[in-house]
C-alpha positions in Angstrom: -51.6 10.7 -4.5 -48.4 10.9 -6.6 -48.9 9.0 -10.2 -46.0 7.8 -12.0 -46.2 7.3 -15.7 -44.5 4.2 -16.5 -45.2 2.3 -20.0 -43.8 -0.8 -21.6 -41.7 0.8 -24.1 -39.9 -2.0 -26.2 -38.7 -5.7 -26.2 -35.2 -6.4 -26.2 -35.3 -9.7 -28.0 -31.7 -10.9 -27.4 -31.6 -10.4 -23.8 -35.6 -11.3 -23.6 -36.1 -8.3 -21.2 -38.9 -5.8 -21.5 -37.7 -2.0 -20.4 -40.0 0.0 -18.6 -39.7 3.6 -19.2 -40.6 6.2 -16.7 -40.4 9.9 -17.1 -36.7 9.9 -16.0 -36.1 8.3 -19.4 -36.9 11.4 -21.0 -34.9 13.4 -18.7 -31.5 12.5 -19.4 -29.3 15.0 -21.1 -28.4 14.5 -24.9 -24.6 14.8 -24.3 -25.2 11.2 -22.4 -27.6 9.8 -25.0 -30.9 11.6 -24.1 -34.0 9.3 -23.8 -32.0 6.5 -25.5 -29.4 6.4 -22.5 -28.7 3.0 -21.5 -30.4 1.5 -24.6 -27.7 1.4 -27.2 -26.2 -1.8 -27.5 -22.6 -0.4 -28.1 -19.8 -2.1 -26.3 -16.9 -0.1 -25.8 -13.1 -1.4 -26.3 -12.3 -2.0 -22.7 -15.5 -3.7 -21.9 -14.7 -6.2 -24.9 -11.6 -6.9 -23.2 -13.1 -7.7 -19.9 -15.4 -10.1 -21.5 -13.0 -11.6 -23.7 -10.5 -12.2 -20.3 -13.7 -13.8 -18.7 -14.7 -16.1 -21.7 -10.9 -17.0 -22.0 -10.7 -17.9 -18.3 -14.0 -20.1 -18.5 -12.7 -21.9 -21.7 -9.2 -22.5 -20.1 -9.5 -23.3 -16.5 -6.6 -23.0 -14.4 -4.6 -21.5 -17.1 -3.0 -18.0 -16.4 -3.8 -15.2 -18.4 -0.8 -13.0 -19.3 -1.9 -9.6 -18.9 0.0 -7.0 -21.0 -2.8 -4.8 -21.6 -3.0 -3.4 -17.9 -2.4 0.4 -17.8 -1.3 0.8 -14.0 1.9 0.0 -12.3 1.8 -3.4 -10.7 3.8 -2.5 -7.5 2.6 -0.7 -4.4 3.9 2.9 -3.8 7.4 3.2 -1.9 7.4 2.5 1.9 8.5 5.8 2.7 5.3 7.0 1.2 2.9 4.7 2.5 4.7 5.1 6.0 4.1 9.0 5.7 0.4 8.6 4.9 0.1 6.4 8.2 1.5 8.9 10.3 -0.5 11.9 8.8 -3.9 10.1 8.8 -3.8 10.2 12.6 -3.1 14.0 13.1 -5.9 16.2 13.9 -4.5 18.9 11.6 -5.1 17.0 8.6 -9.2 16.8 9.0 -11.2 19.0 7.1 -11.2 20.2 3.4 -8.0 20.9 1.5 -9.7 23.2 -1.0 -7.3 24.2 -3.8 -4.5 22.5 -1.7 -1.9 22.9 1.0 1.0 25.4 0.5 3.7 22.6 1.6 2.3 20.6 -1.4 2.6 23.6 -3.7 6.2 24.5 -2.6 7.3 20.7 -2.9 6.0 20.5 -6.5 8.1 23.9 -7.2 11.3 22.3 -5.7 10.4 19.0 -8.0 10.0 21.2 -11.0 13.6 22.6 -10.3 15.3 19.6 -9.4 13.9 17.5 -12.0 13.5 19.7 -14.9 15.2 22.8 -14.2 11.9 24.9 -14.4 11.8 27.6 -11.6 7.9 28.6 -10.8 6.2 30.5 -8.1 4.3 27.8 -5.9 1.6 30.7 -5.0 0.9 31.7 -8.6 1.9 28.7 -10.6 0.9 25.6 -9.1 -2.3 24.2 -7.7 -2.9 20.4 -6.9 -5.5 18.1 -8.7 -7.5 14.9 -7.5 -5.5 13.0 -10.0 -5.0 14.2 -13.7 -8.2 13.0 -15.2 -10.5 15.3 -13.1 -7.8 18.1 -14.2 -8.2 17.3 -17.8 -12.1 17.1 -17.4 -12.2 20.6 -16.0 -10.3 22.5 -18.6 -12.9 22.8 -21.1 -15.1 24.7 -18.5 -12.4 27.1 -18.3 -12.2 28.2 -22.0 -14.8 26.2 -24.1 -17.9 28.0 -25.4 -20.5 26.3 -27.8 -18.9 26.3 -31.1 -15.1 26.4 -29.9 -12.6 23.9 -30.8 -10.3 21.5 -28.9 -7.4 20.1 -30.9 -6.5 16.6 -29.7 -4.2 13.7 -31.1 -5.5 10.0 -31.8 -4.9 7.6 -30.4 -5.0 9.4 -27.0 -6.7 10.1 -23.8 -10.3 11.2 -24.9 -11.6 13.0 -21.4 -10.8 16.6 -22.1 -12.4 16.2 -25.5 -15.5 14.6 -24.0 -16.2 17.1 -21.6 -15.7 19.7 -24.8 -18.4 18.3 -26.5 -20.6 18.2 -23.4 -20.2 22.0 -23.3 -21.1 22.4 -27.3 -17.6 22.6 -28.5 -15.9 20.4 -30.9 -13.0 18.4 -31.2 -10.8 18.1 -34.0 -8.4 15.1 -34.1 -5.0 14.9 -35.4 -3.7 11.2 -36.1 -0.4 10.3 -34.6 1.7 8.4 -37.5 4.7 6.1 -37.1 6.3 7.9 -40.2 6.2 11.5 -38.3 7.6 9.8 -34.9 4.0 10.3 -33.4 4.1 13.9 -33.3 1.2 15.9 -34.5 1.4 17.8 -37.9 0.4 20.8 -36.5 0.8 22.7 -39.9 -1.6 20.7 -41.6 -4.6 21.9 -39.6 -6.9 23.9 -41.8 -7.4 27.8 -41.1 -10.8 27.5 -40.4 -10.3 25.1 -37.7 -7.6 27.2 -36.1 -9.8 30.3 -36.0 -12.2 28.6 -33.8 -9.7 26.3 -31.5 -8.6 27.3 -27.9 -7.0 24.4 -26.8 -4.2 22.3 -28.1 -3.8 18.8 -25.9 -0.6 17.1 -25.8 0.8 14.1 -24.1 4.5 13.1 -23.9 6.1 10.9 -23.5 2.9 9.8 -25.2 0.2 7.0 -24.3 0.0 4.8 -26.1 2.7 5.3 -28.6 5.6 5.7 -26.1 6.8 8.5 -28.4 9.2 11.2 -26.7 8.9 15.1 -27.7 12.0 16.9 -27.8 12.9 20.6 -27.5 12.7 21.4 -31.3 9.0 20.0 -31.1 8.1 22.4 -28.1 9.6 25.3 -29.6 7.5 24.7 -32.5 4.5 24.2 -30.3 5.0 27.7 -28.3 5.3 29.5 -31.7 2.3 27.7 -33.0 0.1 28.5 -29.9 1.4 32.2 -30.1 0.5 32.8 -33.5 -3.0 31.1 -33.2 -3.9 32.3 -29.9 -4.2 28.9 -28.5 -3.4 27.5 -25.2 -1.7 24.4 -24.6 -2.3 21.4 -22.0 0.4 19.1 -21.7 -0.4 15.8 -19.9 2.9 14.8 -18.2 1.9 11.9 -16.9 4.8 9.7 -18.0 7.3 12.8 -17.9 10.1 11.1 -15.9 9.7 7.5 -17.2 12.0 8.3 -20.4 14.6 6.2 -22.0 18.1 7.3 -23.5 16.8 10.9 -22.9 16.3 13.2 -19.7 13.4 14.0 -18.5 12.2 17.0 -20.5 9.3 19.6 -19.2 7.3 21.7 -22.0 7.8 24.6 -19.5 11.5 24.4 -19.8 11.1 25.8 -23.3 11.4 29.5 -23.6 8.0 31.1 -24.0 6.0 28.0 -22.8 5.0 29.6 -19.6 3.1 32.3 -21.6 1.0 29.7 -23.2 0.3 26.7 -21.4 0.3 24.6 -18.4 1.8 21.0 -17.8 -0.3 18.3 -15.6 2.1 16.2 -13.4 0.6 12.8 -11.8 2.0 10.9 -9.2 0.4 7.7 -10.0 2.8 6.5 -12.7 5.9 8.0 -11.5 5.2 6.7 -7.9 3.1 3.9 -8.0 0.5 5.9 -6.4 -2.1 4.9 -8.6 -5.5 4.9 -6.9 -4.2 7.7 -4.5 -5.7 10.4 -6.9 -2.9 13.2 -6.7 -1.7 15.7 -9.4 -0.6 19.0 -10.1 -1.1 21.6 -12.6 1.9 24.1 -13.2 2.4 26.8 -15.5 0.6 29.9 -16.7 -0.7 32.2 -13.9 -4.0 33.1 -15.7 -4.5 29.7 -16.7 -3.9 28.6 -13.2 -6.4 31.1 -11.8 -9.1 29.9 -14.3 -8.4 26.3 -13.1 -8.7 27.3 -9.6 -11.9 29.0 -10.2 -13.5 25.9 -11.9 -12.1 23.5 -9.4 -13.3 25.5 -6.4 -16.8 25.0 -7.8 -16.5 21.0 -8.1 -14.3 19.5 -5.6 -12.9 20.4 -2.0 -9.4 19.1 -2.3 -7.7 15.9 -1.8 -7.2 14.7 2.0 -4.6 16.5 3.5 -2.7 13.5 4.5 -2.2 12.1 1.1 -1.1 15.5 -0.2 1.7 15.2 2.5 2.7 11.8 1.5 2.9 13.4 -2.0 5.5 15.8 -0.7 7.6 12.9 0.6 7.5 11.3 -2.9 8.1 14.4 -4.9 11.2 14.8 -2.4 12.5 11.6 -3.4 12.8 11.4 -7.2 15.1 8.6 -6.9 12.3 6.1 -6.1 10.8 7.0 -9.8 14.5 6.3 -11.0 14.1 2.5 -9.5 10.7 2.3 -11.2 12.1 3.4 -14.6 14.9 1.0 -14.4 12.4 -1.9 -13.8 10.3 -0.8 -17.0 13.4 -0.3 -19.2 14.5 -3.8 -18.4 11.1 -5.5 -19.1 10.5 -3.4 -22.4 14.0 -4.2 -23.5 13.1 -8.1 -23.2 9.7 -7.6 -24.8 11.3 -5.9 -27.7 13.2 -8.8 -28.3 10.6 -11.4 -28.1 8.3 -9.6 -30.4 10.7 -9.0 -32.8 11.5 -12.7 -33.1 8.0 -13.0 -34.3 8.1 -10.6 -36.9 6.8 -7.4 -35.2 8.6 -4.1 -35.8 9.0 -3.3 -32.0 11.3 -0.6 -30.8 12.5 0.7 -27.5 9.9 3.6 -26.8 11.2 7.0 -25.8 8.9 6.9 -22.7 6.1 5.4 -20.6 5.7 1.6 -20.1 4.1 0.8 -23.6 5.1 -0.9 -26.5 3.1 0.1 -29.3 3.4 -2.2 -32.5 1.8 -2.6 -35.7 -0.7 -5.5 -35.5 -0.3 -8.4 -38.3 -2.8 -8.7 -41.3 -2.8 -12.4 -41.2 -2.3 -15.1 -38.3 -2.0 -18.6 -39.3 -3.6 -17.6 -42.6 -6.7 -15.9 -40.9 -7.2 -12.4 -42.1 -7.3 -9.8 -39.1 -8.3 -6.7 -40.9 -8.3 -4.9 -37.5 -6.0 -4.4 -34.3 -9.2 -5.2 -31.9 -9.5 -8.6 -33.9 -6.0 -9.4 -33.6 -6.3 -8.7 -29.8 -9.3 -10.9 -29.5 -7.5 -13.5 -31.0 -4.6 -13.6 -28.8 -6.8 -13.3 -25.6 -8.9 -16.3 -26.8 -6.6 -18.4 -28.4 -3.3 -17.6 -26.3 -4.6 -16.2 -23.1 -2.3 -13.0 -23.7 -4.3 -9.7 -23.2 -3.2 -6.6 -25.2 -4.9 -3.2 -26.0 -6.0 -2.8 -29.6 -5.8 0.7 -31.2 -7.4 1.2 -34.7 -7.5 5.2 -34.6 -4.6 5.7 -36.9 -3.6 2.1 -38.4 -4.1 -0.9 -36.6 -1.8 -1.3 -33.6 -1.5 -3.3 -30.6 -0.3 -1.9 -26.9 1.7 -4.0 -24.8 2.3 -2.8 -21.4 5.4 -3.5 -19.1 3.1 -3.3 -16.0 2.5 -7.0 -16.1 2.2 -8.5 -12.7 5.2 -10.3 -11.6 6.5 -10.9 -7.8 10.1 -10.2 -8.5 12.8 -10.5 -11.3 12.8 -14.3 -11.5 9.1 -14.1 -11.9 9.3 -11.5 -14.3 11.6 -13.8 -16.5 9.1 -16.7 -16.0 6.3 -14.4 -17.4 8.2 -13.2 -20.4 9.5 -16.6 -21.3 5.7 -17.8 -21.2 4.7 -15.0 -23.5 7.6 -16.2 -26.1 6.4 -19.8 -25.7 2.7 -18.8 -26.3 3.5 -16.8 -29.6 6.0 -19.5 -30.9 3.4 -21.3 -33.3 1.8 -18.2 -34.3 2.6 -17.4 -38.1 2.1 -13.7 -38.5 1.9 -12.0 -41.8 2.4 -8.0 -41.7 
């Protein structure tokens, strides 16, 4: 007979629940909490937002939530892309594993890099697909990070690569993105002892959530920095073609960039293919080989039909241009609305986000953090946003709010202005 050691461990007084610990509770890896896994009462930011939304809907039945917090496109992928996947899904040759990607997709990605960014690469050496950019970022520490090594990241930012760095025994050094520095990292202020152990520099431009655009001058400094300190660069280019007032710019277009790094391109934001899980990594041949080795031991590639639909997308960058125009129109109007209320909103260099400083007081009430202001907006005005308190108190508004058409878009924006009318904001 198999005996299970199960004991009553503790009483959660708030929930009135008695937890039963089995031996499994003591087997969880320390990287995700060890024996305390699942017992912490920490509520993460996006879960708080979801709970606040539910509470607001409950307390205001029938009232629409204006969701400016969503971080994904509000439209479906273009019909050309959808029709291609419908066709390909029925073809016998698309069954089976794709492993590190089909050659046709790599070739299409290479043509795309040339057409959109004027960057020439060899698809056989410099490109591999990914099942979305998130898994790609998660794999990179496995290529380079040993215990004690450092990944340099920016905050606010997307934490996945840093999370996996820590899971492998590495460390993360965060650089705050400040408004006075145009939300670009001050690489010259990184301490020498950090640089000695650093292996990876993670960048994301155009930047989520600040909307900052990185120009050639900055990228030239990055290349020089990487070479001087023997560091590789991972540029997350998810929003690379959603830029305003500038031309799309690839890090790899800078002389020497191919010697030090790679760029990750996602089809989610630029082609409304969120959920399709398709991206590609392009750049330094050795880094690509390392990524291919790790990837080959983690996944078996994205479904070939989806890769072929991705080819159609990459062959039609004009689709992205239409999407870009829509966000530019929306963002411009949002800037006007927010500035009427005292925000210092500016048209971003890229992405579909507005990143604005949160007020210190609302109708005479102190709001010492962006999180508190965001909660106030959702509970009192049913306006959903995303707060960031990593480098000052800021609120992120997204232009991906749901609207059926331009007329409905105008309605949503007028409703936003109306709900903000009676707020007295002090900055």
